[in-house]
C-alpha positions as CSV (number, residue, x, y, z in Angstrom):
1,M,55.3,25.3,68.1
2,V,52.8,27.9,69.4
3,K,50.3,27.1,66.7
4,K,50.1,23.6,68.1
5,Y,49.0,25.0,71.4
6,Y,46.4,27.2,69.6
7,S,45.0,24.1,67.9
8,F,44.9,22.2,71.1
9,L,43.1,25.2,72.8
10,S,40.7,25.3,70.0
11,G,39.8,21.6,70.4
12,A,39.5,22.1,74.2
13,F,37.2,25.1,73.8
14,F,35.1,23.1,71.4
15,I,34.7,20.3,73.9
16,F,33.9,22.8,76.7
17,A,31.3,24.5,74.6
18,V,29.5,21.5,73.1
19,F,29.8,18.9,75.8
20,P,27.3,20.5,78.3
21,L,24.8,21.0,75.5
22,I,25.0,17.4,74.3
23,A,25.2,16.0,77.8
24,G,22.0,18.0,78.6
25,L,20.1,15.5,76.4
26,T,21.0,12.6,78.6
27,K,19.6,11.7,82.0
28,W,23.0,12.0,83.8
29,G,24.1,15.2,82.1
30,N,21.1,17.3,83.0
31,E,22.8,18.7,86.1
32,L,25.9,19.7,84.1
33,Y,23.7,21.5,81.6
34,V,21.8,23.3,84.3
35,A,25.0,24.3,86.0
36,V,26.4,25.8,82.9
37,I,23.2,27.6,81.9
38,N,22.8,28.9,85.5
39,R,26.2,30.5,85.2
40,S,25.4,32.2,81.9
41,I,23.3,31.3,78.9
42,F,26.0,32.8,76.7
43,L,28.9,30.7,78.2
44,P,28.8,28.0,75.5
45,L,28.6,30.7,72.8
46,I,31.6,32.5,74.2
47,L,33.6,29.3,74.5
48,G,32.7,28.4,70.9
49,I,33.8,31.8,69.6
50,L,37.1,31.5,71.5
51,G,37.6,28.1,70.0
52,L,36.9,29.5,66.5
53,I,39.5,32.3,67.0
54,F,42.1,29.8,68.2
55,A,41.3,27.5,65.3
56,L,41.9,30.3,62.8
57,I,45.4,31.0,64.1
58,G,46.3,27.3,64.7
59,I,48.0,24.7,62.6
60,K,47.4,24.9,58.8
61,G,46.0,22.1,56.8
62,K,43.3,19.5,57.5
63,V,43.5,20.1,61.2
64,K,42.7,23.8,60.8
65,V,39.8,23.1,58.4
66,S,38.3,20.5,60.7
67,L,38.7,22.6,63.8
68,V,37.1,25.6,62.1
69,I,34.1,23.6,60.9
70,M,33.6,22.0,64.3
71,N,33.7,25.3,66.1
72,V,31.4,27.0,63.5
73,L,28.9,24.2,64.1
74,G,29.3,24.6,67.8
75,V,28.7,28.4,67.6
76,F,25.6,27.9,65.4
77,L,24.3,25.4,67.9
78,S,24.9,27.8,70.8
79,I,23.3,30.7,68.8
80,F,20.2,28.5,68.1
81,L,19.8,27.5,71.8
82,V,20.3,31.1,73.0
83,F,17.7,32.3,70.5
84,I,15.2,29.6,71.7
85,G,16.0,30.5,75.3
86,M,15.5,34.2,74.9
87,Y,12.6,34.3,72.4
88,G,11.0,30.8,72.4
89,F,9.8,30.6,76.0
90,Q,8.1,34.0,76.2
91,Q,4.6,33.8,77.6
92,A,1.8,35.0,75.3
C-alpha cells in the first residue's frame, strides 16, 4: 500500500520538476518558469532527484520502469539547463 504512495509521489515530483521547464517554452508559461528559477536554479533538479528516489522504492513492474525512465530524463534535462545557466552565459 505504501509503495503506491511512493509511485504517486514520484509522478507528482516528475510533473513539478518538468512542467515549469516545459511551460517556459510557451508564451503563457514564462512567468512560471521565471518564478521557479528565481526561487532556485536547482529546484527542478532537486525535485527530479526526489522523484527518482521515490520511483526506485515504488511499485514494481512497468510502472516502476516508466517512472524511473521519466525521472532520469527529467534529471538530465535539469542538469543540462543548470550547466547552461552556470557556464553558458558567462561574459567573455
